[in-house]
Kinemage of the C-alpha trace (Angstrom):
@kinemage 1
@onewidth
@group {chain A} dominant
@subgroup {mainchain}
@vectorlist {calphas} color= white
{ca met a 1} P -15.934 9.023 -39.210
{ca asp a 2} L -15.296 11.212 -36.499
{ca thr a 3} L -12.109 11.885 -34.985
{ca ala a 4} L -10.664 13.680 -31.675
{ca thr a 5} L -7.666 15.699 -31.633
{ca val a 6} L -5.315 15.165 -28.038
{ca pro a 7} L -2.761 17.408 -26.761
{ca ser a 8} L 0.368 15.535 -25.910
{ca ala a 9} L 0.650 14.543 -22.107
{ca asp a 10} L 4.030 15.284 -21.852
{ca ala a 11} L 4.837 18.504 -23.903
{ca asp a 12} L 6.667 20.891 -22.541
{ca pro a 13} L 3.459 23.488 -21.587
{ca asp a 14} L 5.823 26.572 -23.048
{ca thr a 15} L 5.634 24.655 -26.238
{ca cys a 16} L 2.413 25.950 -28.084
{ca ser a 17} L 0.534 23.199 -29.471
{ca ala a 18} L 0.653 23.921 -32.840
{ca gln a 19} L 4.803 23.194 -32.629
{ca arg a 20} L 3.757 19.787 -31.260
{ca gly a 21} L 1.406 18.209 -33.374
{ca arg a 22} L -1.663 16.649 -32.895
{ca thr a 23} L -2.798 13.172 -32.284
{ca thr a 24} L -6.158 11.900 -34.006
{ca ile a 25} L -8.098 9.077 -32.443
{ca ser a 26} L -10.928 7.483 -34.708
{ca asp a 27} L -14.190 6.311 -33.329
{ca arg a 28} L -13.335 2.695 -34.310
{ca ala a 29} L -10.019 2.610 -32.498
{ca val a 30} L -11.653 4.343 -29.013
{ca gly a 31} L -14.192 1.661 -29.556
{ca arg a 32} L -11.515 -1.232 -29.818
{ca ile a 33} L -9.497 0.585 -26.938
{ca ala a 34} L -12.721 -0.021 -24.688
{ca ala a 35} L -13.430 -3.296 -25.902
{ca arg a 36} L -10.046 -4.015 -24.685
{ca val a 37} L -10.396 -2.377 -21.410
{ca leu a 38} L -13.588 -4.481 -20.751
{ca thr a 39} L -11.260 -7.545 -20.667
{ca glu a 40} L -9.900 -6.122 -17.649
{ca val a 41} L -13.285 -6.216 -15.463
{ca glu a 42} L -14.319 -9.580 -13.751
{ca his a 43} L -17.652 -11.148 -14.227
{ca ile a 44} L -18.011 -9.667 -17.840
{ca gly a 45} L -18.060 -11.395 -20.977
{ca gly a 46} L -18.586 -10.905 -24.753
{ca thr a 47} L -21.658 -10.889 -26.862
{ca ala a 48} L -22.630 -14.047 -28.608
{ca gly a 49} L -23.957 -13.741 -32.183
{ca arg a 50} L -27.745 -15.104 -32.395
{ca ile a 51} L -29.204 -17.548 -34.709
{ca leu a 52} L -32.736 -17.428 -35.067
{ca gly a 53} L -32.584 -15.244 -31.863
{ca thr a 54} L -30.844 -17.728 -29.779
{ca ala a 55} L -27.179 -18.086 -28.799
{ca pro a 56} L -25.685 -20.653 -29.686
{ca arg a 57} L -23.897 -22.877 -27.041
{ca gly a 58} L -20.820 -21.131 -25.055
{ca glu a 59} L -23.121 -17.924 -24.999
{ca gly a 60} L -20.349 -15.739 -25.951
{ca ser a 61} L -17.594 -16.614 -23.137
{ca gly a 62} L -14.910 -16.524 -25.848
{ca ala a 63} L -15.961 -13.463 -27.546
{ca ser a 64} L -15.461 -9.552 -26.569
{ca ala a 65} L -18.242 -7.043 -26.125
{ca arg a 66} L -18.646 -5.171 -28.803
{ca val a 67} L -18.250 -1.357 -28.212
{ca thr a 68} L -19.508 1.653 -30.575
{ca ala a 69} L -17.961 4.832 -29.990
{ca lys a 70} L -18.886 8.410 -31.038
{ca val a 71} L -16.015 10.787 -30.656
{ca thr a 72} L -17.691 14.399 -30.664
{ca gly a 73} L -15.797 17.699 -30.641
{ca asp a 74} L -12.149 17.620 -29.710
{ca ser a 75} L -12.076 15.787 -26.444
{ca val a 76} L -15.242 13.965 -25.779
{ca ala a 77} L -16.596 10.886 -26.256
{ca ala a 78} L -19.803 8.689 -25.905
{ca leu a 79} L -19.696 4.725 -25.580
{ca asp a 80} L -22.586 1.977 -26.573
{ca val a 81} L -21.753 -1.172 -24.961
{ca his a 82} L -23.332 -4.885 -25.967
{ca leu a 83} L -21.470 -7.566 -23.029
{ca ser a 84} L -22.987 -10.124 -21.203
{ca val a 85} L -22.689 -10.677 -17.252
{ca ala a 86} L -21.448 -14.070 -15.432
{ca tyr a 87} L -24.382 -15.688 -13.389
{ca pro a 88} L -24.920 -15.725 -10.505
{ca glu a 89} L -23.157 -11.955 -10.471
{ca ser a 90} L -25.194 -9.045 -9.629
{ca val a 91} L -25.799 -7.211 -13.196
{ca ala a 92} L -26.302 -4.168 -11.731
{ca arg a 93} L -23.040 -4.439 -9.880
{ca ala a 94} L -20.912 -5.701 -12.875
{ca thr a 95} L -22.744 -3.146 -15.324
{ca glu a 96} L -21.386 -0.394 -12.425
{ca asp a 97} L -17.834 -1.758 -12.567
{ca ala a 98} L -17.780 -1.795 -16.419
{ca arg a 99} L -19.016 1.852 -16.603
{ca thr a 100} L -16.696 2.886 -13.917
{ca asn a 101} L -13.722 1.344 -15.404
{ca leu a 102} L -14.136 2.552 -19.005
{ca val a 103} L -14.870 5.824 -18.118
{ca his a 104} L -11.357 5.844 -16.464
{ca arg a 105} L -9.178 3.642 -18.408
{ca val a 106} L -10.167 5.126 -22.197
{ca ala a 107} L -9.527 8.574 -20.032
{ca glu a 108} L -6.277 6.992 -19.056
{ca leu a 109} L -5.663 5.187 -22.494
{ca thr a 110} L -6.781 8.260 -24.868
{ca gly a 111} L -6.940 11.900 -22.997
{ca leu a 112} L -10.481 11.610 -24.211
{ca thr a 113} L -13.210 12.386 -21.578
{ca val a 114} L -16.003 9.511 -21.587
{ca asn a 115} L -19.104 11.630 -20.637
{ca arg a 116} L -21.830 8.540 -21.446
{ca val a 117} L -21.960 4.609 -21.575
{ca asp a 118} L -24.940 3.275 -22.556
{ca ile a 119} L -24.562 -0.492 -21.580
{ca glu a 120} L -27.055 -3.301 -22.879
{ca val a 121} L -26.719 -6.636 -21.093
{ca thr a 122} L -27.357 -9.009 -24.187
{ca ala a 123} L -26.919 -12.576 -21.779
{ca leu a 124} L -26.248 -14.243 -18.625
{ca arg a 125} L -23.360 -16.445 -18.973
{ca ser a 126} L -22.938 -19.673 -17.411
{ca pro a 127} L -20.274 -20.157 -14.899
{ca asp a 128} L -17.136 -21.364 -16.663
{ca ser a 129} L -17.038 -25.334 -15.979
{ca pro a 130} L -13.666 -27.196 -15.887
{ca ser a 131} L -12.632 -28.359 -19.683
{ca arg a 132} L -13.222 -32.352 -20.140
{ca arg a 133} L -9.790 -34.375 -20.917
{ca val a 134} L -9.304 -38.092 -22.059
{ca gln a 135} L -7.332 -39.834 -19.649
């Protein structure tokens, strides 16, 4: 497990870092933060579990995206993302929006610099259909 040490953003610059302490962020924590950040992006969904190579009904619309983070050095993270895109949205546009949001929000929330975001689109989701109710 790799971790990163992030300086406190609100600390007095005159106080040396040894006196303030340090914050350690694990790979797993960064991955979970990134997965949550993806819920903010329109047309992006989670990955579906596979049964014999086929996504079951629902295609992962309720699941969250899978993100694996690798923290290197003191302040750099790389993300591997598996997600779905709502059809008929442009895959290129949706993934670029996801990538941009991940870089900015993960940096904002953790203080880490995201230097690489690899995205694998695992499925195209059907547009959400209205739920049926018994009347």
